[in-house]
N, C-alpha and C positions, 0 to 999 in steps of 0.2 A: 642572452635572455631567450628564455622560452617564448614561441613563435604559438603556443596554442592559443586557441580562442573556443569560449564555450557561451551556448546562448540558455538564456537562464528567463525564467515566469515564476513569482510568486502572485499568490492570489490575496486580496483582501479578506478576513475573516469578520463572520458572521457569528454572535455567540444566539445559539438558538433557544438554549436554557440556563440559567446559573449566574445570570449577572450579579456582579458584586462580590461572587464566592468567591473569588481568588483573592482579592486583600483581606477580605473577613477572616478564611481560612489562615494566611499567616500570623494572625493574633494567637493562634494555638500556643505559640511559641513562649507566649507571656500568663496566659489563661487556659489550661487544659482542659476545662468544661466546653471550650467550645467546639461546635462540630467543625469536621472538616470541610472545606468547600469544593465543589463539584460544576462542572459547565460540560454543557455540548456544544462544542464551537464546528464549525465547517467553511471553510476557504468559500470563497464567491466565484464566480465565472468572471467574475473583472480582475485586473490586478496591474502588476507592472512588469513589461516584458523588456530584456535588455542581452547586451552580449558584454564578456568581459575578456580579457587578456592580462597577463604578466605586464609591470612596467615598475620602474624602479621610483614611481612616485605613486601617490593616491589620488586618482582621479575620476572625477565626475562628470558627465558630459550627456548631453541628449542631442539625439540624431539630428541633422539637418531637418528631416520633413516633419520633426514636433512642432506644433504652436511657439511653446517656451524656450526655443534652443538656446542653453545656455553652458557655462564652462565653468569648473570649479578644480583646484588642485591643492593640494597640500604635500611636504615631504612626507615620508614617512616615520617622523618623530612622535611619539607618545606623547610629550607634552603639548605640543604647537597642536595635535589633533585634538587634546583635551581640552585645550583652552576655548578652540572653534565649539565643540559639543556644549561647553557652557554658556557658550552667547546665545543659544536658542534658534529657532528657523530651522529651515528643511534641511538645510545641511549638517546642522548640529548631530541629527540622528545618524547619519554615515560617518561623523567623524567618530561618533561615541563608540561605534562598532571598531571599526579601524583600528582605533588606541586599544581597545580591547584586545583583539586578535595581537597588535604588535606587543602588548604588555606579554602574552600568554603564550605566544608561538613565533618560531622564527621564520619568519615570512619577509618578501620584500613589499613592492606595492601593487597596486592592480589599477588599472584603466578599465572602468565600468561607463559603458554609453545604453542611457535609456532609449530605446527603441519603440515604446511604444506605454501611453499608461491611461487605462480605460476605469480603472479604479477611482470614484469620487474621492474629493479629500474633506476631510471633518464632517463625515456622515454617519460615524458609530461604525465602521467599516475597519479601522486600524490600517491607514494607509501607512505610517507611521512606522508599526510594525511590520509591515510587507517590505518596506525598502531597506529595515534592517536586517530582517532575514536575507532579503537577497545580498547583502554587502558578506555577511557570515557565509551564505554559501558559495559565493564568488572564490573569497578567500579556501575555501575548505577545499574546492573543486580544482583551482588552480594550483593550489599548494600541498595537495595530497593532505589534510590535517586530519582523515580519518576520522572525522566528528559524525556522529548519525546525528537522524533529525531532532531528538532531543540534544544532542551539542547545539546543533545550529540554533535551536530554540534558545538555551543558554546564552550565547555569543551575545544573540542579538538582545537578549532581555538585556544583560548586562551592559551591552552597549548604551541601551535607551537610556538606563538608569545614569548615565554618565551625562546627560542633558537633564535641563529644566523639567521637561516632561515627567510623569509619574506613570509608567504605563501600567498597566494590567498583567498578571501573569497568564492570564488565557490568551494574550494577544499574538503571543509567537508562533501559535497553534495553526496560521495560516501557511507554516512551514511544509505541514502534512498534505497540502494542497487541497483540492475540489472535494473533499471527502469529509463526512462527521467523524469528530473525535472527542472523547471523553476525556477531561483533563482534571484532576485531583490535586488539592491543595492542603497540605499538610503543613503547617507550619512551613518552614525555608523549602521543605521537599513537595516536589512536583513530581506527578506521574502522568502519564497519558498512553493511549492506546486508539488505533482507529476502530469504526464502529462497523458492523454490518448493515447493511440497508436490504431491507426484505420487501421491499414494493417501490413506486414510483412517487416521487414528493415534490410537487409544485409551488415552490416560495415566490413570493412578489414581494421585494423590498422598496419600500418608498422613500423620498425626502420630503419629511413633513412641511418643510420650506418655511419653518418657523427657526425659533432659537432656543438654548437651553444653556444654562451656567454646571459644565462638566464639573468645575473645582468645588463648587458651592455643593454641589450633590455629595460628594466624597466627603467635602471636610463635615456637611451636616451629618450624614451616615457613620462616620469614620467616629463622631464623638459617642455614639452608642458601644464603643469596644476601649477598651479591651474587657471593661467589667461594667455589667450593667448598673444603671443607678435607679433607674425607676420603669414601671411597666412597659413605656413606649419603648426603652432599650431593649427590654426582653421580648419585644415582640420583633425587634428587627434581627435579634439574634437568633430566633427562630424561626422564623422567614429564610435569613440567609443560610441558616444552619440544617437543622432535622427537617422543616416545611422541603426546603432545595432538595435535599438528596432524596427523599420518597417520590418527588416528581422528575428529577435527572433519572433514578431508576425504573420508573415507570416509561418514561420517553424513550429509554434505552430499551426496552420489550417493544413497545410501537413502532419504532424505529425497524428493529430486528425482524418484527413481524408484519413489516409493509402495511400497518393498519393506520392510514391516513387521518380517518374520521375520527378515530380515539386521539391521536396526537394532536389532531387542531381542538379538541375539546379540553385536552390538556394545556395547550396553549391560554384558553381563556380562561381557565382554572387558575393557572399562574399568574396572569396577568390581576385577576382578583384579589389573590393572595397577597400581592407586590403592593396593589393599591391601600388594602386594608391594614398590614401591617408597616409597611416600610414608607410608604408616601409620605403621611402623615409628619415624617421628619424633616421633609425639606419643601420648602415652596415650592422650589425648580418642578419637583415632581405632581403638581397639578395637574401639568400638562394638559392643559384645555384642547388644544390642536390633535395630541393625539386621541383622546378620547372621543373627541367629535367624528374620527375616522373609524375607532373601534365600532362605534354605535350607528355607523351609519348604514340604515337600512338596505339602501343598494347595494354595498361592500358586503353584507353579511350573508346575502343569498348567493354569492359566487365563492366563499369561503368557508374551509372547516374550523377556522379559528385565525386569530391574531394577537399581537402583543408587541410591548415596545422592544427596541434593541439597547444594546447595550449598557451604560446606564441609565437608561429610560429618560424621562423627559420627554420634550417637543423638538427630538432629533431625527429618528427615522422609526420607522414601524414595519413589521414583516407580517406576513401575511399566508397563511397556508392555503392556497387554492385548490377545487376542487376537483381540477384537470388542467391539460394545458391550454384548452379553449378558455375556459374560467379565467385563467392566468393572462391571457391577452385579453379578454374585456377588461378586467380589473384594471390592467395598465392604462388603458385607452377611457376609462372612468378615470381615473385617477388624475391622468394630465390635461384631460378636456373638461371635466367638471370642477377639479379641486388644483389644479396646477402645479400639481405634486408628479414630479418625474419617478422613475422608477427602474428597476431591471430585474430580474427573475433568477433564481436559482434553482437548478433541478437536479434530484440527489436520483440515482437509479440503484438499483440491484448491480452488484458486481456482476459482469460477464460470465456466464456459465459455462463450463466445457462440457460439450456433449459428443467430442470426435476424439480417438483413439489412433496412434501408427505404431507398427512393430514391424522395423526392421528386420528380414530374417532371410535374404539371400545369400547370406555366407555360406558357403562350404562347410565349414567346421572343421578344419584343419587338426586342431589342437584336442580334439575327440577321436582322429580316424585311426582305426578303420570303422569304425562304429558308423559313421557316418556315410560310409559307404552303400549301406540298406536303410537307412532311417536319417530323416532330417533330425541336425539337432534339439528343433523346437519339440519334437516328438520322442526325446527320452523319457523314460516312464518314471515318475515320484508318487511316493505314497503321500495321499494327503491327508489331512486331518479329519475328514469321513470317513477314512478307511478305505476311499477308492484308490486303485492304482490309476494313475493319470496320466496323459503325454505333457509337457511341462506347459504349452501352448493353454493347454485347457484350461489350468490353474490362474494364468495369464488372464484368457478372456473372463473367466467367473470372476476376479477380482476387477476388472474393468467394469462390466455390465451390473455388479452390486454398487458399485460407485455412481453409479447414475449416467455411464458413457452408453450412447446409444449408437453409434455406428462405429466399426473400427476398419481399417486399411491394412492389410497386410502386405507387404514389400517383398516379395518373393523372384525366384530367378522363372523365367519360362519352363526350364525344364522340369519342375518342380512342381505345377500346377497341377500333374493327375494324382501325386502326392496326398495336397490336399483335398482334391475334390473327390479321393477314396474315402478319408476320414470324415468329410461331412456330408457323405452319400448314407441312407438308409442301409441297415443291415440286412441281408438276405432274410425271407421269411422264415427258414430253417435256422438261422443262427438267432434272429430275435426269440425265437420261442424257446429257446433253452434258456434267457435269462429271465432272472425273477423279477416280479412285477417294479421292484424298487430301480432295479437298473433298466428295465423297460424304458420308465420313468424319464431315467436321466438320458437315455438313446434319445427321446423325443425333446430332451432339453438342447442337446448337443445340436440335431435338426432346425431348433428356434434359431441358435445361435446363427446358423449361416444364414439366414434371412438379413442379418445386421452386419456381416463380414462383405468387405467388397479387396479385390486383389489391383496391386500394381506392378507391373514386371521391370527387374533391373535386367535389364540385356547385357549392360556393361558394368563392369564390378569397379566404380572411381569411384568409391571411398564411402563413409556412413553419412559425408553430406550431401553427398549426391544422391544415395537412398531416399534421404529424407526429403530431399528437394523435388523428389518425382511425383509424392503425394500431395505437393502444392494444390493442384485443382480438387482433391477430396475435400481438403480444409476448405472451401470456398471463403476463404478471409476470416476464418473464424478461430479462436485459440483452440489448441489441439493438445493433447496429452501423447507423450513421444515416450516408448518403454525400450529398453535395449531384449533383443529378443534372446540373449541367453542368463538372464536373472529372473529370480522368483522373489517375491516379497511378503514378508510377513509384519502383520503388524502387532504392536504391544498392548494395542487397547483393542475398542469395540468398533474403531473406525480404519477402516484400509488403508493402508499408505497411500493408493491413488486419491481417494477421498477426501485423503489430509491435504494432499497438493493443491487440490481441485480447489478446497477452500481457504487454501493460502492464496490461491491466484484473485480469488473473489475478491480479499482482502485486499491486496496491491495492485492488481489489473497490470501488472509488468510479466515479463519475461522471466520464470522459474526455474531454479536447476536445484534439484534435490542431492542435498551431501549428508555424507555422516561422518564422523570422526574417526580417525585413524591414528596408530603409532606414527611418528616422526621416521622409523626405519622401514616403513611401506610407502613412503609417498613417491619414489622413485615409479610404482607402480601404476600411478593413477594419474587423473588432472586433478589439481589443487587449485583450490580455491582461495581468495582472501577478500576480508571487507571489514567493516562494523556492524556490528548490531543493532538493528530496530527497534527492539523491544527488550525487557527484562528479561524473559524465558529463555532467552538465545534460541529462538527457533526461527528468526528471520533476518538476514544477512545482506545488507548492500552491498555488491560486489564491488570492487576495484581492481582484481587483477584476477587472470587465471591462468594456468602454468601446468602445461604438459610433462609431466613424468620427470619433476624438479629431482634433481640431487638432494640429499638429506643438508647440505651445508647452505645448499642455497635457500632451501625450506626455511632452515634454523634461523637465517637472516633476515628474508623477508617476507614468509607467509606463514607466521604463526597469529592466529585468532587471540586476543585476550579473552579470558571469560572472567566470572566476576571476581575472582581470587586473584585476579591478574596473572595467571599460568597461560602459556600459550598452548593452543589446540589447535591439530591440523584437519582439514575437512576437505576429503575426497568428494567427487560424485558419486551418486548412490543408483544413477541410471534411469532417473523419472523426469522427465522434463515438459515444462508447460509451453511452448512456441506459440506466437503471437504472429501475425503476419507479418510485423519487422522482419523475422529470420528469415522467413521464405524469400523478401527482398533482398534480405543481404544474400542469401544462397544464390539468387538471380543474376547479380551482380559478380558473384565469385566465379561460378560457372561460365557465365559467358567471358571469362579471363583464365590466368594460369592457376593451374591446381595447387591449393595450399599447405597439402601435407605428402610431399614428393610425388609422385605420379595421381595424387587422390585429391578429393577435394572434403575436409574435415569439415565439421560442426562446430567446432571450437574457436575459428576463426570469424565463425558468423555471430556466434553469440557474443566474442568479444566487442565486435563492431557494432552490436544492438546495444551492450554496456556502456560504452563510450555515447550512444547518440542518446539513448532513451533510457538508462537505468536498467540493470540485472539482478534480481533479487537471488536469493539461495534460501535454500530451507529444509529444515532438520527433520525429517519425519520420526514418528516416534515407531519406530519399527527395525526390521534388520532384513539383509538382502543376501541372497544364496544364488553363486555362481553355478552354472551349468558348462558353463564354457571351457573346462580344463578337466581334467581326469580326476586328480585332485579334491578340487574343488567338487566335482560331481559327485565324487565319492562323499566327501562330507554332506552334502545336501540330502542324500539319498537316506542316510544315518540319522540326520538331524532336522530335516524339513517336518516331519510328522511331530515331534516332541513337541508340544505344548508352552515348554519352558523357555525356547528360545524367541 
């Protein structure tokens, strides 16, 4: 039996906009005139922390440190698990998911230990969905089931459907973590994707310390479906349909623009529309406590907007505070004056990448004897603007146009004079011979020098060692790493570097860019395998990395299924976003034994980050050009200038 143990965290979920549209959208299977549902959901900063390991039974326990230290177990028998799921109660949720997994996958048991739970129960934050996702994720990771986030959401939903609870389809969006997600509901089909955040949003979520009957709310509102019987039903379908789509689309724009004031005003507008068109259908939605809070002048001065949470009613309320200080003041007021405990949710822009590293210390043995007189990175390439440039200059222009502000070149100490010469001003005699446009370009090169620093690799101890030397340059910020013997050309208006930077903003995890290659070429590259995070097959959660595998091994283990079910193979593309975790791993490796013969590689550090924090592969829309091999360099010379490549 495997001794593998993993740590898990799954947050609760907060529905920012679009409550009730999940189940309403499912009625499209009966009435096609119903508008699809859409909701913006975010994980909360509170959740469930657990550890998990393989077992021969299904075991749930709490750690001794928790006040509700308890224990429950069952055989991995689908019928016994289903019987428990149908009884209701806390363990019904985990039993439901375990029975679903056991029915659909070849697995053994798991032992899950809840280490900490700071997610409030029965507060409209879907603690039940959080525990269901946690169980699905435990099975997925321990048994390598290769489910992506949507797969985990599906397993959690199907598991909870086996209990007396009838959760909404948006609840499992907590699987994405603490980030906003748009979830769309078209009949039984569900789609989801992460949203970008353009500014800082400070939410306060408060328990109204009252009560509501969610079952009655859902029963009353479902009576308006699938076909409207009167004007009241029409208004409900409008509010949860076309009105909701319009509100959600505006909310997405405000989130991405970082416009907290406009988003707050939209919250007020959404609540008014709900009260006008939906609330009259159920007495539970009169919500006197909720509305007294929404209209409290002391509160209104601290917020941009507020609205109900989840199914609405007197359960939970969310506020969008004007700032961090106002959020704290609001929390104190709610507790001291109204007796309402609260917690915060802060959404911030994805961390930007402003620094880049290019290792250039290698001698260039494969393009010798040219490298007796010129560094490989200075080999000339005809660029699309008609200028014959050193390859390094094309790399730097791409980086600076992508928003990079500072670049660290890792070079040999003996090569410093060659770089100094290139970035030094021309003599007046030579400058005077240039036409004006090339004088302007000379000034551009000199300006670049102000944003370039050098690190010397005095010992050639491998690629990982070269990257590690730039650790102090990164200042613990994420950094873009380029290989020094590749050029990149985008197929769109956005450079390959900008594309991977945007992917990092979306995911926040270490990223390796990859591109598809034929099976017969895998032996030449590092190959990654994983599961797609999205339907456009651009982001992949990596579950293995193998250096230069054989064709047979790759065919058996490394094929990644596309939408049609065909196997594709993905090799490293030569661009990476490295987080501080990568440098921490390099610290540990370089203090020990070399990982690749007599050298320190980067792959082992990336793989350790994958195991601990997760690793994302990204497929840019572009092409790479190798200048490190004679044949490849010849192809690059002939092809890089072509605009159709």
